[in-house]
C-alpha positions, 0 to 999 in steps of 0.5 A: 662862787667857787669854780668846780675842780675837774682835775685834782693833781698830786705831784711828787718829787722824791729824794733821799733827803727831802720829798717835795709835793704839791696839789694843784687843780684844774677848774672848769673854765680856768687855768690850773692853779695852786689848790687853796688850803683846805681845813688849814692844810697847805697845798704844797710842802716838803717832807724832811725826815731827818735822824732816821735811816733812809729805809725808815724815811721811806716808810715815814714819807709814804705815811705822810703822803697817804695822809696828804691823799686823804686830805686832798683826794687827788684824781691823779698822782704823778711821781718822778722816777730816777733815770740812770744814764741820761743825765749828769745828775743820774750818772752822779747818783749812780756812781755815788751809790744814791740811785738805789736809795732813790729808786727805793724811795720812788718805789715806796710811792707806788699804790699810795691811793687806791682811787687815783690814777698814778703815773711815773715820769722821769726828770728827763721827760718833764724838764730835760736838762733845765736848771732848777733856777729856770724851773722855778721861773717857769713855775712862777710864770705858769702858776703866778707863784714864786716858789723858793723851795727847790723840791716844791718847785720841782713838784710844781714843775711836774704839774706844769708839765702835766697840764701843758701835755694835757692841753696838747692832748697827750701825757708826754709818754708818762709811765703808769 
């Protein structure tokens, strides 16, 4: 007997070169888990669209994410948004000129589903200064899945943050 999914979550870790995504579900009476593949489609992945301009990549990434939304029908979507000066990575992105592109990429994620609740969370909110290796370790401990891809691991890290905040009765100040 399959447990009834009561909350299906799509989390997105956008980037100017690769966008990680993951679909997880919370089932009645069970801890959160990775959603099983449906109709042969994986429940996580990385969108890497090389060979096109970053503006074209935004549109192509959005189209791919709209396809993912149609396949998995998430109840909620959480997308990471850039922060300028709170982290060393944010400062480096701002000074290196990629912050504008990353902001544009994040903005393209707005409204990818007409029915799902969409929230935006900064990396500082969901993981602070945690290094990627520790994020992967926490994802493994939480979901029981060792994810080698850093973009997917970050998307799963956002899901972990959400479920932990939900268990505490809040959402960590995520932006709607």
